[in-house]
ZAMARGU-4260 file (C-alpha; in steps of 0.2 Angstrom, whole numbers, plus 5000, padded with zeros to 4 digits):
<rodrens>
0) 5753/4902/4764 | 5758/4905/4782 | 5744/4910/4795 | 5746/4926/4804 | 5750/4916/4819
5) 5766/4909/4810 | 5770/4926/4803 | 5771/4934/4821 | 5780/4919/4829 | 5797/4924/4836
10) 5809/4915/4847 | 5818/4923/4862 | 5837/4918/4860 | 5844/4929/4873 | 5838/4943/4885
15) 5831/4956/4873 | 5836/4946/4857 | 5823/4938/4847 | 5823/4928/4830 | 5808/4929/4819
20) 5800/4916/4809 | 5802/4914/4790 | 5785/4911/4783 | 5783/4905/4765 | 5782/4920/4753
25) 5782/4923/4734 | 5790/4940/4736 | 5808/4943/4732 | 5810/4954/4747 | 5803/4952/4765
30) 5786/4960/4766 | 5788/4976/4776 | 5773/4973/4787 | 5780/4957/4792 | 5796/4965/4798
35) 5787/4979/4807 | 5775/4967/4816 | 5789/4955/4821 | 5799/4969/4828 | 5784/4975/4838
40) 5781/4958/4845 | 5799/4958/4851 | 5797/4975/4859 | 5780/4970/4868 | 5789/4955/4876
45) 5801/4967/4885 | 5787/4979/4892 | 5776/4977/4908 | 5758/4971/4904 | 5750/4987/4910
50) 5759/4997/4897 | 5750/4996/4880 | 5759/5002/4863 | 5751/5018/4857 | 5764/5022/4842
55) 5778/5016/4832 | 5790/5023/4819 | 5800/5013/4808 | 5813/5014/4794 | 5816/5001/4781
60) 5834/5002/4778 | 5838/4987/4767 | 5827/4974/4758 | 5825/4958/4768 | 5828/4941/4762
65) 5812/4931/4765 | 5821/4914/4766 | 5832/4918/4781 | 5826/4924/4798 | 5828/4941/4805
70) 5835/4944/4822 | 5828/4958/4832 | 5839/4967/4845 | 5828/4977/4858 | 5835/4992/4868
75) 5826/4997/4883 | 5827/5016/4881 | 5815/5021/4895 | 5804/5013/4908 | 5793/5026/4917
80) 5777/5026/4927 | 5766/5032/4912 | 5777/5029/4897 | 5790/5016/4891 | 5801/5017/4875
85) 5809/5003/4865 | 5821/5004/4851 | 5821/4988/4840 | 5834/4984/4826 | 5831/4970/4813
90) 5846/4962/4807 | 5850/4950/4793 | 5868/4944/4788 | 5875/4956/4802 | 5867/4971/4794
95) 5852/4981/4799 | 5837/4980/4788 | 5825/4989/4799 | 5824/5001/4813 | 5809/5005/4824
100) 5805/5015/4840 | 5789/5011/4849 | 5781/5020/4864 | 5770/5012/4877 | 5758/5021/4888
105) 5747/5017/4904 | 5730/5023/4899 | 5724/5040/4907 | 5707/5049/4907 | 5705/5064/4895
110) 5694/5073/4882 | 5689/5063/4867 | 5685/5067/4849 | 5687/5059/4832 | 5684/5061/4813
115) 5668/5053/4806 | 5670/5038/4795 | 5668/5041/4776 | 5651/5035/4769 | 5656/5020/4758
120) 5647/5004/4753 | 5647/4990/4766 | 5660/4976/4763 | 5646/4963/4760 | 5640/4974/4745
125) 5658/4972/4737 | 5666/4957/4728 | 5677/4946/4737 | 5694/4947/4728 | 5695/4928/4727
130) 5695/4924/4708 | 5695/4942/4703 | 5708/4951/4692 | 5720/4966/4697 | 5734/4970/4708
135) 5725/4967/4725 | 5717/4951/4718 | 5734/4945/4713 | 5742/4948/4730 | 5727/4941/4738
140) 5728/4924/4730 | 5747/4922/4731 | 5752/4931/4748 | 5736/4935/4758 | 5723/4921/4755
145) 5718/4922/4774 | 5714/4940/4772 | 5697/4947/4766 | 5701/4963/4756 | 5687/4972/4747
150) 5692/4988/4738 | 5679/5001/4736 | 5676/5005/4718 | 5683/5022/4712 | 5665/5028/4708
155) 5660/5025/4726 | 5675/5032/4735 | 5669/5046/4747 | 5680/5059/4738 | 5686/5075/4748
160) 5689/5091/4738 | 5707/5095/4735 | 5713/5078/4739 | 5726/5072/4726 | 5724/5053/4727
165) 5712/5042/4737 | 5707/5024/4739 | 5697/5014/4752 | 5698/4996/4756 | 5688/4985/4769
170) 5699/4972/4777 | 5698/4959/4790 | 5707/4942/4794 | 5696/4928/4788 | 5698/4917/4804
175) 5695/4920/4822 | 5710/4927/4831 | 5714/4925/4850 | 5706/4938/4862 | 5722/4945/4867
180) 5722/4964/4862 | 5741/4964/4860 | 5739/4951/4847 | 5727/4961/4837 | 5738/4976/4838
185) 5753/4966/4830 | 5741/4960/4817 | 5736/4978/4813 | 5754/4982/4811 | 5756/4969/4798
190) 5740/4974/4788 | 5744/4993/4789 | 5757/4990/4776 | 5745/4981/4764 | 5738/4992/4749
195) 5743/5009/4757 | 5757/5013/4744 | 5745/5009/4731 | 5735/5024/4735 | 5749/5035/4727
200) 5747/5026/4710 | 5728/5030/4709 | 5731/5046/4698 | 5744/5037/4688 | 5736/5021/4683
205) 5737/5024/4665 | 5755/5030/4666 | 5772/5020/4664 | 5776/5006/4676 | 5784/5011/4693
210) 5794/5003/4706 | 5788/5004/4724 | 5794/4999/4741 | 5791/5005/4759 | 5804/5017/4765
215) 5797/5022/4782 | 5781/5019/4792 | 5772/5026/4807 | 5757/5020/4816 | 5746/5026/4830
220) 5734/5015/4840 | 5719/5025/4845 | 5706/5014/4851 | 5703/4995/4854 | 5698/4984/4839
225) 5698/4967/4832 | 5708/4963/4816 | 5696/4948/4812 | 5682/4960/4811 | 5679/4973/4796
230) 5690/4988/4796 | 5689/5002/4784 | 5706/5008/4778 | 5704/5025/4771 | 5719/5030/4761
235) 5726/5046/4753 | 5742/5051/4745 | 5744/5070/4747 | 5761/5071/4737 | 5772/5062/4726
240) 5788/5067/4717 | 5807/5065/4716 | 5804/5046/4716 | 5795/5045/4732 | 5777/5045/4737
245) 5769/5051/4754 | 5754/5042/4760 | 5742/5042/4774 | 5728/5031/4781 | 5714/5031/4794
250) 5707/5014/4800 | 5689/5014/4806 | 5680/4999/4813 | 5663/4994/4807 | 5654/5005/4820
255) 5664/5020/4814 | 5676/5022/4828 | 5693/5028/4822 | 5705/5015/4829 | 5722/5018/4821
260) 5731/5031/4810 | 5746/5027/4798 | 5758/5037/4788 | 5771/5030/4776 | 5783/5036/4763
265) 5787/5024/4749 | 5798/5023/4734 | 5788/5027/4718 | 5800/5029/4703 | 5799/5024/4685
270) 5806/5007/4681 | 5824/5008/4676 | 5831/5000/4661 | 5840/4984/4665 | 5857/4991/4660
275) 5855/5004/4674 | 5850/4992/4688 | 5862/4986/4700
</rodrens>
């Protein structure tokens, strides 16, 4: 499978127009994290180096075809002294498949606080998914062999009262990545779409099969981090209904610093009979 360097590779074909790579994939539609990450790479290349991305908000409009490249059109919405804003549209076959707005900020000084990291087993005490069974193991072996994902067992999840659905996953890229902080931000954008929607299926594991897909995705970058070092992805799903599931994630580094926050709504509907499918 493609390395994360190949996944994030994009080509500038005109001012503010970029073409993404087409890494090998077993998926029938392009992985959402790949589209969001490539869109962010395109946006970053149009912003001054002193402005760092602090948030992005994206909508997955149509399923992408993994065998053809996505073209990214960047609109320079605003360039200010403290903030810059970019709008990116991902296009295949002349139709938009993804839309994203990203905000960039020059760091300022201000008060600081954060939540505590949940008390969970260390990743070294959890099994490597290589050779294991289950959904994460299946995705790992076919699509994510360069990622080390270690799911916290349900009995060891630091459960919070009143929370409908929770799961926790340690994750890191297995190989050393470049020192550039921007590269790690783009890698985190990719991984933020990994396993998150699965948290909504935790209470329904014994129920009928469901169909899932990312619908929209928002991500906030809070503190510096490295994606090739262990990150704890603490995931919850506060609500599901009407064929959609709402999920949230907090990402901590190994030392307990809260480095990113994620929200996502995804499709979660019962599988339709073949006669009802388009």
